[in-house]
N, C-alpha and C positions, 0 to 999 in steps of 0.2 A: 504494500500500500504506500503510494507516494503522497506527498503533501502539496496541495495547490492553494496558493494564497491569492485571493481576489479582492480588489477594492471596488467600492461603489456597488454593493450587491442588493440594495433594497428594492430594486425594480429593473425592468428592461433587460439589457444584455447581461449585466452582472448577475442578476437573479437566475437567468437561464444558464449561465456558466455554472453556478452553484448546483443547480438541479442536475445538469448532465454529468458533472464530475462525480457527484454523490452516487448517482445511479450507475456510474461506471466503476464504483467501488473504491474511489480515492478518498483520502482524508482532505477536508476542505477547511481552511481558515477564511471566514468571510467577514468583511468589514463594511460598515456604514456609519454615517454620523450618529444615528440612533437606531440600532438594530432592534431594540425592544418595540419600536413603533411599526415594524414590518410584520404583518400577520403571516405573510408568505414565508419569511425566514424562520419565524417561530414554529410554523407548521413543519418545515423541513427539519428543524432540530429535533422535533418530537419523533419524526420518522427515522432520522439517522443520528441518534444520540451519541453513538460511538465514533462517528465520522466528522460531524460538523461542530465547529466552535465559532461563536459569534463574538465580535469585538467592536466597540465604538472607536471610530477613527475619523478625524477631520484631516484630510490629506494636506491641507494648506497650513496647518498649525504645527510648528516645530515641537511644541510641548506635547501635542496629541500624538505625533509620530514617535517621539521618545517613549511616551507611556505605553504605546502599543508594542513597540520593540521590546520593552522590559517585560510586558505581559506574556509574550510568546517565548522569551528566553532565547536559547541558542539552538532550538530545534531546527532541523534541516528544512529548507523550502526548495522543492524540486522545480516548481513552476510558479512564477509570480506574474499575475495578470493585472497590469495597471489599466483598469477600466474606468475609474472615476473621472468624470468630466462634465462640462457644461456646454451649452450652445453659445451663450453670450450675446444673443441677438444677431440680427442680420447685418448690422453695421453699414448703413447706407452713407455714401459720401455726402457731406454737408450736415449729417446728423450723428456724427460719431461721438459717443460718450467715452471720454478718456478713462473715467473710473471703472466703467464696465469692461473696457478693453484690458486694463491692467489686471482686473479681477479674473478675467478669462485666461489671460496669459499665465497668471499665477496657478490657477487650477489645472489648466490643460497642458501647459508647457514645462513649468518648473516642478510642480508637485510630483509627477511621475518619476523624475530623475532623483528627487530627494528621497522618495520611497526606496529606490534602489540603494542609495547611500546607506540608509538606516538598516536595510535588510541584507546588506552585502555579505556579512559573515554567515547568515543563515543560508544564503545561496551557495557560498563556498562549502559549507558543511554538508551540502547534499552530494558533494563529489562531482556531479555534473548537473547543471541547472539551466533553465530557460527563463528569459524575461520576455513577456509579450507586452508590447506597448500599443494600446488601441488608439489609432489615429483616425484619419478619414481621407478619402479621395479628395475632399475639399481642400486639403493641404497641398495637393499636387499643383505646382505651377504650370506644368506641361498640360494638365487637364483643364486648366481654368480658361474657358472660352466665353463665360457669361459675366465675369466681373462681379462686383459687389461682395457681400459677406466678408468685409474687411476683418472684422474681429475674429470670427471663427476660423476663417482661412489662415490668417497669420498665426493664430495660436497653434494650429496643427502643423503648419510649415516649420515653426520654431521647434515644436516637439520632435518632428522628423529629423531635423538637423542635430539636436541634442542626442537623440536615440542612436543615430548613426555613430557619433563619437563614443557613446556608451558601448556599442557593439565592438568597436575596435579596442577599447580600453579593457574590456572584460574577457576577451578571448583567452588570454593567458591564465585566467582563473577558471577555465572550463565552463564559462557561462555564455550561452547563446542568447543573442538579443535579436528580436524580429519586430518590425513595425507592421501593424495590421490594419486593413480596411475592412470593417465588418459588413459592408454593403449598405444600401439604403433600406433600413429596417423599420418595420412598423412598431415604433415605441413612442413613449411620451416625447422624446427628443426628435425622433425621425418623422413623427406625424403619421396620420392614417393612410397616406398615399405611398408609403414605402413599398418597394418591389418584393421584399421577402419578409418572412416572419422571424422571430427570435430563434426558434428551433433550427431553422435552416442556416442562419448566420452562425450560430454557436457551433452547430454540428460541423460546418465547414471549417471554421477556425480550429476546432479541436483536431480535425484531420491534418491540417497544415502543421500544427504544433507537434503532433505525434510523429510526423515524418520529416521534421525540419533537419536539414543537413548543415554542416559547418559552412559549406559553400553559400548557403542562403543567409547566413548570419549578417545582419545589418541591412537586409533587403526590405522593401516595402511591398507587402503581399496582401492580396484580397482574400476574402473568406473562401473563394473557390479555387485558390492557388495561383490566380493570375498575378503577374508582377505589375505593380503600379509605377508609372514614370514619376520621377521627382518633380 
């Protein structure tokens, strides 16, 4: 039984990750700002009491990250899924809110890398580990033909750049890093017009992660295995 640590699990993609990894027989450490308020997470803990542990975590808070790291101790983490994120608004030119922009950058671009910093020893303790950084095709500059969405696009592009450096820096510690596009999913963030459901997205990403090679380390890959241009 391997340990999977997932951030932002109270709903959407994070919750589906928890469900699928539990059903696959893995041990899951799930975090949310207030997991006690998620009836879905509480129900899963009742179903899988020996596999699932729930922890409060605000990924943008240094104190919260430290408290969380202390709570899980030195136990190995075989797979870290940095899922927590926000949309941050469409960010139209002429109506850009600087505070919201900075908030989005903090949550989407900085916090995932800080999570790796605080869990680095846990990843090393696994012997060989993987870090999945959930990004978005919206962060691809080559794919941007419609403009707009300044806040969200820039937060994911910044995340991609930082995660690429992470992939280079951690290879010597036997830690694979991959940047993932989950697809346009029907969630609260993706909206009702998404092209796929959460089960399809997460099932696809799990297959990519299960078969990830060292040659793919640092790549930007969609849930269906397609390589996304930077």
